[in-house]
C-alpha positions in Angstrom: 144.5 -82.6 -60.9 145.9 -86.3 -59.8 149.5 -87.4 -60.2 151.5 -84.5 -61.2 155.7 -84.4 -61.2 156.6 -80.9 -60.4 160.4 -80.0 -60.1 159.5 -76.9 -57.9 158.1 -79.2 -55.1 159.8 -81.9 -53.0 161.3 -84.9 -54.7 158.7 -87.1 -52.8 155.6 -85.3 -54.1 153.4 -87.0 -56.3 150.5 -85.1 -56.7 147.2 -83.5 -55.6 144.1 -85.2 -55.2 140.6 -84.2 -54.9 138.4 -85.8 -52.8 135.4 -85.2 -55.1 136.9 -86.5 -58.2 136.5 -90.3 -58.5 139.6 -90.4 -60.7 141.8 -88.9 -58.4 141.0 -91.1 -55.6 141.2 -94.0 -57.9 144.8 -92.7 -59.0 145.8 -92.4 -55.2 144.3 -96.1 -54.4 146.7 -97.2 -57.1 149.6 -95.2 -55.8 149.1 -97.0 -52.5 148.9 -100.3 -53.8 151.9 -100.0 -55.8 153.9 -98.7 -52.6 152.3 -102.0 -50.7 153.7 -104.0 -53.6 157.4 -102.6 -53.7 157.5 -103.1 -50.0 156.4 -106.5 -50.3 159.1 -107.0 -52.9 161.5 -105.4 -50.7 161.0 -107.4 -47.7 161.3 -110.6 -50.0 164.7 -109.5 -51.3 166.2 -108.8 -47.8 165.8 -105.3 -47.8 165.5 -103.5 -44.4 163.7 -100.0 -45.5 160.2 -99.6 -46.8 158.3 -96.5 -48.4 155.1 -94.8 -47.3 152.6 -92.6 -48.7 151.9 -89.5 -46.6 148.6 -87.5 -47.3 148.7 -83.7 -46.0 145.4 -82.2 -45.9 144.9 -79.3 -48.0 141.8 -77.1 -48.9 140.2 -73.5 -49.3 139.1 -71.2 -46.5 141.4 -73.0 -44.1 141.0 -70.7 -41.0 137.3 -70.9 -41.3 137.6 -74.6 -41.7 140.2 -75.1 -38.9 138.0 -73.0 -36.4 134.8 -74.7 -36.8 136.5 -78.1 -36.4 138.7 -77.4 -33.3 135.4 -75.7 -31.8 133.6 -78.9 -32.1 136.9 -81.0 -31.2 137.3 -79.1 -28.1 133.7 -78.2 -26.9 134.8 -74.5 -26.5 135.5 -71.1 -28.6 138.9 -71.2 -30.3 140.6 -67.8 -31.4 140.8 -66.9 -34.7 144.7 -66.7 -34.2 144.8 -70.3 -32.9 142.7 -71.1 -36.0 145.0 -69.6 -38.3 147.8 -70.6 -37.1 146.8 -74.4 -37.0 145.2 -74.2 -40.5 148.7 -72.6 -42.6 150.3 -76.2 -41.8 148.0 -78.7 -43.0 144.2 -79.5 -42.5 143.3 -82.9 -40.9 142.1 -85.2 -43.6 138.6 -85.3 -42.3 138.2 -81.6 -43.3 140.5 -81.3 -46.1 138.9 -80.7 -50.0 142.1 -82.4 -51.7 145.1 -84.2 -50.2 148.8 -83.6 -51.4 150.4 -87.0 -51.6 154.2 -87.8 -51.1 156.1 -90.8 -50.8 158.6 -91.1 -48.1 161.2 -93.7 -47.1 160.8 -95.3 -43.7 163.7 -96.7 -41.7 
């Protein structure tokens, strides 16, 4: 999927990157590198703000993934309702299939 500009999403949205696609991961690393270089230039020019890349975990079968992950994390059974509620927001990056990347301004 990679970099996608979409007017129906937030202005901060960069694209959806699939963990299994090497090209997508290369593009995500390049975006992070560009933000890093931009922050360095902003510091050198005396600006008092920076930018950062935020990745939100996405994936298929979110409720089942969250239920398994939460059960393993807390060493106890987890209800479907709690897993479904937690999985509707975003998945932890370690169990996500893909990530949505956003660039936000800090400070």
